[in-house]
C-alpha positions in Angstrom: 21.2 -1.0 -13.4 19.5 -4.3 -12.5 21.7 -7.0 -11.0 20.9 -10.7 -10.0 20.7 -9.4 -6.4 18.5 -6.4 -7.3 16.1 -7.0 -10.2 14.6 -4.1 -12.1 11.3 -2.5 -11.2 8.3 -4.0 -13.0 6.4 -1.7 -15.4 2.7 -2.5 -15.2 1.8 0.6 -17.2 4.0 3.0 -19.1 1.7 6.1 -19.3 0.8 7.1 -16.7 3.6 5.3 -14.9 2.5 2.4 -12.7 5.6 0.6 -11.4 5.8 -2.4 -9.1 8.6 -3.2 -6.6 10.1 -6.7 -7.2 9.0 -8.1 -3.9 11.3 -11.1 -4.2 14.2 -8.7 -3.8 13.0 -7.5 -0.4 16.0 -7.1 2.0 15.6 -4.0 4.2 12.9 -2.7 6.5 12.7 0.5 4.5 12.2 0.4 0.8 14.5 2.9 -1.0 12.6 5.7 -2.7 14.0 4.7 -6.1 12.6 1.2 -5.7 9.3 2.2 -4.2 6.2 1.3 -6.2 4.4 4.0 -8.1 0.6 4.2 -8.5 -0.7 7.0 -10.8 -4.1 7.5 -12.3 -3.1 10.5 -14.4 0.3 11.9 -15.5 2.4 13.2 -12.7 2.0 17.0 -12.6 5.0 19.2 -12.8 4.7 21.5 -9.8 7.1 24.3 -8.8 7.3 24.8 -5.1 7.8 28.5 -5.6 4.3 28.8 -7.1 2.5 26.0 -5.3 0.1 26.8 -2.5 -2.1 24.7 -0.2 -5.6 26.2 0.2 -7.8 25.2 3.1 -11.5 26.1 3.0 -15.0 24.8 3.4 -16.5 24.4 6.9 -13.8 26.4 8.6 -13.7 29.7 10.5 -10.7 31.1 8.7 -9.8 29.9 5.2 -6.1 29.9 4.8 -3.4 29.6 2.1 0.1 28.3 2.9 3.3 28.0 0.8 5.7 25.1 1.3 8.2 27.1 3.4 5.4 28.0 5.8 4.5 24.3 6.2 8.1 23.3 6.6 8.5 25.9 9.4 5.8 24.2 11.4 6.6 21.5 14.0 7.4 18.4 12.0 7.0 14.8 12.8 8.6 11.7 11.3 7.2 8.1 11.4 7.5 4.9 9.4 4.4 3.6 7.7 3.6 1.0 5.1 1.4 1.8 2.2 -0.3 -0.8 0.0 -2.2 -0.1 -3.2 -5.7 -1.4 -2.7 -5.2 -3.5 -5.9 -2.1 -5.2 -4.8 -2.4 -8.9 -5.5 -5.1 -8.5 -8.0 -3.4 -10.9 -10.4 -4.4 -13.7 -8.0 -8.1 -13.2 -8.4 -10.0 -16.1 -10.0 -11.6 -15.4 -12.3 -9.5 -12.4 -13.3 -10.7 -8.9 -12.4 -10.3 -5.7 -14.3 -7.5 -3.3 -13.3 -3.7 -3.2 -13.2 -2.5 -6.7 -12.7 -0.3 -6.1 -9.7 1.4 -9.2 -8.3 2.7 -8.6 -4.7 5.0 -5.5 -5.0 2.5 -2.6 -4.9 3.4 -2.1 -1.3 6.3 -0.5 0.6 7.5 0.8 3.9 9.1 4.2 4.2 9.9 7.0 6.7 7.8 10.0 6.1 8.3 13.6 7.5 5.8 16.3 7.5 3.2 18.2 9.5 0.2 16.6 11.3 -2.9 17.4 9.2 -4.6 18.2 12.6 -2.4 21.2 13.1 -3.2 22.7 9.7 -6.9 22.2 10.4 -6.6 23.9 13.7 -5.1 26.9 12.0 -8.2 27.2 9.9 -10.6 26.5 12.8 -12.8 23.5 11.9 -16.5 24.1 12.5 -18.5 21.9 14.9 -20.7 20.8 11.9 -17.7 19.2 10.1 -17.8 15.5 9.2 -15.2 14.9 6.6 -12.0 16.4 5.2 -11.5 16.3 1.4 -8.0 16.1 0.0 -7.6 17.1 -3.7 -4.5 16.5 -5.8 -3.1 18.5 -8.7 -3.3 15.4 -11.0 -6.4 15.3 -13.3 -7.8 13.7 -16.4 -10.7 11.8 -17.9 -11.5 8.3 -16.6 -12.8 5.4 -18.8 -14.1 7.5 -21.8 -17.0 5.8 -23.6 -17.6 3.3 -20.7 -20.4 3.2 -18.2 -17.8 4.1 -15.5 -16.7 7.2 -17.4 -16.0 10.3 -15.3 -18.1 13.5 -16.0 -15.3 15.1 -18.0 -11.8 15.8 -16.5 -11.6 15.3 -12.8 -8.9 15.5 -10.1 -7.9 12.7 -7.9 -9.8 13.5 -4.6 -10.6 11.4 -1.5 -12.1 12.3 1.8 -11.3 11.2 5.3 -13.6 11.0 8.3 -12.8 14.0 10.5 -11.6 11.6 13.3 -9.1 10.0 11.0 -8.0 13.4 9.5 -7.0 14.6 13.0 -5.5 11.3 14.2 -1.8 11.1 15.0 -1.0 8.8 12.0 -2.3 11.3 9.4 0.2 13.9 8.2 1.0 16.0 5.2 4.5 14.9 4.2 7.1 16.7 2.2 9.9 14.2 2.8 10.4 10.5 2.1 13.3 8.5 3.6 15.0 11.8 4.6 14.9 13.3 1.1 12.4 15.6 -0.5 9.5 13.9 -2.2 10.1 12.9 -5.8 7.7 14.0 -8.5 6.2 10.5 -8.8 5.8 10.2 -5.1 3.8 13.4 -4.7 6.2 16.4 -4.7 5.8 18.9 -3.0 3.2 17.6 -0.5 1.2 14.4 -0.1 -1.0 12.8 2.5 0.2 9.9 4.7 -2.7 8.1 6.2 -1.3 5.4 8.5 -3.2 2.1 8.3 -5.2 2.9 5.2 -4.9 1.7 1.6 -2.9 3.9 -0.7 -5.9 5.6 -2.4 -6.3 7.7 0.7 -2.7 8.9 0.5 -3.5 11.7 -2.0 -0.4 13.0 -3.8 0.3 16.6 -5.1 -2.2 18.1 -2.7 -3.4 21.6 -3.5 -6.7 21.9 -1.8 -8.2 20.7 1.5 -12.0 21.2 2.0 -13.7 20.5 5.2 -17.2 19.1 4.5 -20.4 18.9 6.4 -21.8 16.0 4.3 -20.2 12.7 3.1 -18.2 13.1 0.0 -19.5 11.1 -3.0 -17.0 12.0 -5.7 -15.7 9.6 -8.4 -12.9 8.1 -6.4 -15.2 7.6 -3.4 -18.4 6.3 -4.9 -17.5 4.9 -8.3 -14.1 3.5 -7.6 -12.2 2.2 -4.6 -15.2 0.7 -2.8 -16.4 -2.7 -1.6 -19.6 -4.3 -0.6 -20.8 -4.4 3.0 -23.5 -6.8 4.2 -23.8 -5.9 7.9 -27.3 -4.4 7.3 -28.6 -7.3 5.3 -28.7 -6.3 1.7 -25.2 -5.4 0.3 -24.4 -1.7 0.2 -21.3 0.1 -1.2 -18.8 1.5 1.2 -15.5 3.3 0.4 -12.3 1.3 0.9 -10.4 2.5 4.0 -8.3 0.4 6.3 -5.8 -2.1 5.0 -6.4 -5.8 5.7 -4.1 -8.1 7.7 -1.6 -9.7 5.3 1.7 -11.6 5.2 3.6 -12.3 2.0 6.6 -14.6 1.2 9.4 -12.8 -0.6 11.8 -15.8 -0.7 11.9 -18.6 -1.8 10.2 -17.6 -5.0 7.6 -19.7 -6.9 9.4 -22.6 -8.5 12.6 -22.4 -6.5 14.7 -25.5 -6.2 16.0 -26.2 -2.7 18.4 -29.0 -1.5 17.3 -31.7 0.9 19.0 -31.5 4.3 20.2 -27.9 3.8 18.6 -25.1 5.9 16.7 -22.4 4.0 15.5 -19.1 5.2 11.8 -18.4 4.4 11.5 -14.6 4.5 8.8 -12.0 4.0 6.8 -9.1 5.4 3.5 -8.7 7.2 1.3 -5.7 7.9 -2.2 -4.7 8.8 -4.3 -1.5 9.2 -4.8 0.2 12.5 -3.6 -2.8 14.5 0.0 -4.0 14.8 1.1 -7.5 13.6 1.2 -9.9 16.6 2.0 -13.2 14.9 3.0 -14.7 11.6 3.0 -18.5 11.0 4.2 -20.6 8.1 3.2 -24.0 6.9 5.7 -25.9 4.7 3.5 -28.7 3.6 5.7 -31.4 5.3 3.0 -32.5 7.7 4.1 -30.5 10.7 1.2 -27.9 10.5 1.5 -24.2 11.3 4.7 -23.0 13.0 5.4 -19.5 14.4 8.1 -17.4 12.7 10.6 -15.0 14.2 9.4 -11.3 13.9 12.2 -8.9 13.1 12.7 -5.2 14.1 10.7 -3.4 16.8 7.0 -3.4 16.7 5.8 0.0 15.4 2.2 1.0 14.6 1.6 1.5 10.9 4.9 0.0 9.8 5.3 -3.6 8.5 7.2 -6.4 10.2 9.8 -8.4 8.4 9.9 -12.0 9.5 11.9 -15.2 8.9 11.7 -19.0 9.5 14.6 -21.4 9.1 13.4 -24.6 7.4 15.4 -27.7 6.6 13.5 -29.9 4.2 14.4 -33.5 4.9 13.1 -35.3 1.8 13.0 -34.5 -1.9 9.7 -33.6 -3.5 7.3 -30.7 -4.1 6.2 -28.6 -1.2 3.6 -25.9 -0.8 4.7 -23.0 1.4 2.1 -20.8 3.0 2.2 -17.9 5.5 -0.5 -16.2 7.5 -0.6 -13.2 9.8 -2.7 -12.2 12.9 -2.9 -8.7 14.1 -3.5 -7.1 17.5 -7.3 -6.8 16.8 -7.5 -10.6 16.4 -7.9 -10.5 12.6 -6.5 -13.5 10.9 -5.4 -13.6 7.2 -8.0 -15.6 5.3 -7.4 -18.8 3.4 -9.6 -17.9 0.4 -10.5 -14.9 -1.6 -13.7 -13.0 -0.7 -16.5 -12.1 -3.1 -17.4 -8.7 -1.7 -14.2 -6.7 -2.4 -14.6 -6.1 -6.1 -11.0 -6.3 -7.4 -9.4 -5.0 -4.2 -8.1 -6.1 -0.8 -6.5 -9.3 -2.0 -5.2 -10.5 1.3 -5.9 -14.2 1.2 -3.0 -16.7 1.6 -1.1 -17.1 -1.7 0.9 -20.4 -1.7 4.5 -20.7 -3.0 5.4 -24.0 -4.6 9.0 -25.2 -4.4 10.9 -28.3 -5.4 13.3 -30.0 -3.0 16.0 -32.0 -4.8 18.4 -34.6 -3.3 21.6 -32.8 -4.1 22.8 -29.5 -5.7 22.2 -29.5 -9.5 24.0 -27.6 -12.2 22.7 -26.9 -15.6 24.6 -26.3 -18.9 23.7 -23.1 -20.6 21.2 -23.6 -23.5 20.6 -21.1 -26.3 17.6 -21.0 -28.4 17.7 -19.1 -31.7 
């Protein structure tokens, strides 16, 4: 049950379930599975591991079929990785953009256990002509009926990875989350973990893997989850892939009241894509500019970094708190939203306004009928 220390999850959509983690309650490096955000495009399929099979085909020498026990018998690997829905922070777009109005809790850090996708591909023998690896989930449905963006009838959720990303160390097929079997909403019995990439690449309920010799232009690759790229002059569409560098303040929350002369812990998390977080800074709006925070935990590739900064506001008034992250590739979190990302990749600095009062205040309960 929700408590003042642990608010309830935020339901953004009831059916299919799309549920946001209350980011202001962040306290631990790993987000418990029961609090982890859920992003579904279609209803979660009910799969029985006894009947489930993973089929690998396409541009391979030996098409294979594996059951879950066979996959679990392979050499496993465990690593911690943060996954962020590409639409996280969409509510901050001005003007508003279509899509689920995530605030800042469609992100989480968990420990994942499974088998490197590379080893399963090696079993099948990838042909030299291969370019991409298509992951297909068991969830399916019709998208946007009667709209221009409608799908051509029922479709599965499917995304492809470049071959080099599919065989990278940070890409696995996981059957465990935080040392427990995957739950239904989190992809049971098998899902993709694609370290450093947005969540649309982390396909859940995988049943088919197809090695391709040409770029995949399916619905979720060419009509949704894309952005504009201007490197060749005229803008062209490219699929979303790597996460953007980002830091978020968990506490204090918007509208918090702090007491002048008393220290307060500004606390949050920061993450990026393929590069690690190297620096997080805060600006408290008191005229002292950007100051470096203390990064917590050990630096680990693909995981987020929690951070803190102790601030003692000296004078009463309103203050605008901001944070920004820099990653190991030199990418710095931007100040303003960008126009080329459609309704995705909202990684610009989102300020938090607080009020500092001269002394602690108490309020009598008021009841409105």
